[in-house]
C-alpha positions as CSV (number, residue, x, y, z in Angstrom):
1,M,14.6,15.8,-4.4
2,A,12.7,13.2,-6.3
3,A,10.2,10.9,-4.6
4,E,11.4,7.3,-3.9
5,L,7.9,5.9,-3.2
6,V,5.0,6.9,-5.3
7,L,1.4,5.7,-5.1
8,K,-0.9,6.8,-7.8
9,D,-4.7,6.3,-7.7
10,V,-4.4,3.0,-5.7
11,T,-7.7,1.3,-5.5
12,K,-8.4,-2.1,-4.0
13,T,-11.6,-4.0,-4.2
14,Y,-12.3,-7.4,-2.7
15,T,-15.1,-9.7,-3.9
16,V,-16.8,-11.6,-1.0
17,D,-19.8,-13.8,-1.7
18,G,-20.3,-12.1,-5.1
19,N,-20.3,-8.6,-3.6
20,D,-17.6,-6.1,-4.2
21,I,-16.1,-4.4,-1.1
22,L,-14.1,-1.3,-1.7
23,A,-11.1,-1.3,0.7
24,L,-9.1,1.6,-0.8
25,E,-10.1,4.3,-3.4
26,N,-7.8,6.5,-5.4
27,I,-5.0,6.7,-2.8
28,S,-2.1,8.9,-4.1
29,F,0.9,10.2,-2.3
30,S,4.7,10.2,-2.6
31,V,7.6,9.9,-0.1
32,K,11.0,11.4,-0.6
33,K,14.3,10.1,0.7
34,R,14.7,10.6,4.4
35,E,11.0,11.7,4.7
36,S,8.7,9.9,7.2
37,I,5.0,9.4,7.0
38,A,2.4,7.9,9.3
39,I,-0.7,6.0,8.1
40,V,-3.4,6.3,10.8
41,G,-7.1,5.6,11.0
42,P,-9.7,3.5,12.7
43,S,-9.8,-0.3,12.6
44,G,-10.9,-1.6,9.2
45,C,-10.2,1.5,7.2
46,G,-7.6,-0.1,4.9
47,K,-4.2,0.7,6.6
48,T,-3.0,-2.9,6.5
49,T,-4.3,-3.4,3.0
50,L,-2.4,-0.3,1.9
51,I,0.9,-1.5,3.5
52,R,0.5,-5.0,2.0
53,I,0.2,-3.4,-1.4
54,I,3.2,-1.2,-0.9
55,C,5.2,-4.3,0.2
56,G,4.1,-6.2,-2.9
57,L,2.1,-8.8,-0.9
58,E,-1.2,-7.8,-2.6
59,K,-2.0,-6.4,-6.0
60,T,-4.0,-3.2,-6.6
61,T,-7.3,-3.4,-8.4
62,N,-6.4,-0.1,-10.1
63,G,-3.5,2.3,-9.8
64,S,0.2,1.8,-9.3
65,V,3.0,1.8,-6.7
66,T,6.6,2.5,-7.7
67,F,9.7,2.4,-5.5
68,L,12.9,3.8,-6.9
69,N,11.2,4.2,-10.3
70,K,10.3,0.4,-10.4
71,E,6.7,-0.7,-10.3
72,I,6.0,-3.0,-7.3
73,S,4.1,-6.1,-8.4
74,A,5.7,-8.7,-6.1
75,P,7.6,-8.6,-2.8
76,D,10.9,-6.7,-2.9
77,K,13.8,-7.3,-0.5
78,Q,14.2,-3.5,-0.1
79,I,10.7,-3.1,1.4
80,M,9.5,-4.7,4.6
81,M,6.7,-4.5,7.1
82,V,7.3,-4.2,10.8
83,F,4.3,-5.2,13.0
84,Q,3.3,-3.1,16.0
85,S,3.1,-6.2,18.2
86,V,3.8,-9.9,17.9
87,A,0.7,-12.0,17.3
88,I,0.9,-15.5,18.6
């Protein structure tokens, strides 16, 4: 079964006050139809950044994200984010 979601060498760097901050480095994985994954880690490790990239809300510095063989470069109505709790 072919992968529906493919991340290849995803890297994200932010520039803050002239300094580059590496948020993600060379993240690669694939998810097949009906397969579930969990993204876990400590606060500040890049989980939300990774999810925002997968949803098309942020662009990668390097690497690519494809969903159903289409590169994600903007929000896609087939991909959504569900928050753990409501922030008011």
